[in-house]
N, C-alpha and C positions, 0 to 999 in steps of 0.2 A: 193220298200220298201223291208223290211227285212222280211222273211218266219218266223213265231211264232217258238218259241222254242219247239220241238216236245216232250222235254226230258224230260222239265217242268213239276211238277207235279200239276196232275188235283186237285184240290180241290172242292171248291162248296163254294158258299153264303148260310148259313142257318138265318133268320130270324125270330125272336119269337116275337109276341106284341098279349098281353092281348086286347079286343074292348070291351068297356061298353056296349054292345049291343048283343040281343039275334041271333043265329046261324042262324038262317032262314033270318036276315037282312044283315048278314055278305055277307052270302051264294049269296044274290041277289048283294051285294056291287058288287062281282067278277064274276056274271051270267048274268045282264042286261044291256046292254049298254049305256043306257040313266044313269043307277049309276055311270059306268066305268068313264061317260065323265066327273061328277064331281069331280074326283078323282087323275084320274090316271093322272103322272108324277110328278115329284118333284117342291117343292115350287117355285112359279113364273110360272111355266108351267102351259097349257091350254093342254083340248085333244078335239080336234073339232069335229071328229066321232069316234066310235065305232062299228065292226059288230061281232056279234058272233053268230056262228049255235053250239049250246050247244049240242052236240052229240058226238060218241068218232068216228073219222073219219071229225068230222065237222073242222074248221076254225076259225082261230079270225083275227080282222085284228083290232089293236088300234092304234090311231096315237097321238102325242103329239106334241104340239108347243113353241117353246122356244120363251121368252120374246121378245120384241122390241131391244131394247139394250143389247141381244146377236146375233141378224139377224133376228128373229121370223120366223125362217124356219122349215117346217115340218117335222117331222121323224115318221117313222113307225114299230114295232113290229110285227110279227105273228107268227101262231103258228097252231098245229093241236092238238085236247085233243084226248088221249091214252085211258083214263081212267076217269070216275064221276061216284062218290058213293054220291049223293044230304046230301048237309047239313053236309058232312064228308070230302071229299078229292078231288082234282082236279090234274088229271098230262096230262102234255101237252107238246110238244116243244115248242120251241122260238126261235124266231133270227131277226134280222135287215129285213126289206122287203120293197117292192114299196107299192104304196097305195093299188093297187091289192092285194097285201098280197104275191109278187115273192120274194122271197127269194135275198136278195142283200150281196153283200162282205162287212162287215164292213169299210173295209181297204177304200173301195171306198168312202166313208162318213165320211173320213177323223180320222177315229179311229183308235188305235195303234194295231200292230198284235199280241197282246194278248186278244183281244175281241174275245171273242168266237163266230165261226160262226151261232151254233147253241148248245143251252144250254134245256136240260131237266128239268121242272119245275115240284116240287110238293106242294101242298098245303093243310096243313091239316086246316080243322075245327074242334076246339076239345070244347065242349059244355061244360061251366063252370058254371050251372046254369043260371043265366042271361046275362052270360058273355060269348062271345067265343076266344080261346085262337087260334092264326092261328101261325101255323109252315111253311115255305115258304124256300124250298133247289132247290137253281139252281146250276145242275152240270157245268163241263168244266172251271171253272175260274181259273186262274192261281194265287199266291200269287201277286200282281203289282197293280200300282195306280190304273189301270182303274178297279180294281176290290173294291176296296176304294170304288172310287167314283159313281158304280153301286149297293154298299151298303147301302152308304149316302141315294142315289137318294131315293133305295126303305122305308129307313126310311118315308123319308119326302112324299113320297107318301102315305104311311100310316096314316103318321100325317095325311095331307087330308081328308083321308078317315076314320079316327077317326073322326072330327069335320064333315064330310055330317050323319055318323052314331049317335053322338049326337043329331042333328039337327031334323033328320027322327023317333026318339021317340015321 
């Protein structure tokens, strides 16, 4: 396989979403494993497990299962929390992993060389009365088709989260 182009500009994904839910509920959607399992993954994917040790230095492991018509395989994302400001901000590393949270090279999973080995992610939770604005920033993406898929996949996940939040009110 071809090594990633180290000279490609490192950009990042920035996703903004306003949720019709109070910040406390949106925070819970990101920090409670039972809630994460209800929305993590793009449309038609499920999340059979989520583990969260919500403290600086704590680890999370989220699973995602592809629909049967796409192979039904499980994949895992894990990372470590680096900053936590309740109801305001989450910062963490993340990358592809095995079910135990051990980092896996994305290329061994069939992903292209431009898929980041590890990303730094910041989620801002901004109270707007009874609404919550989320600003999600993921580092280390290059302008590529894979970044477009990641962007679209996160939007689909957030669509699912919006449905869960609407039903929780």
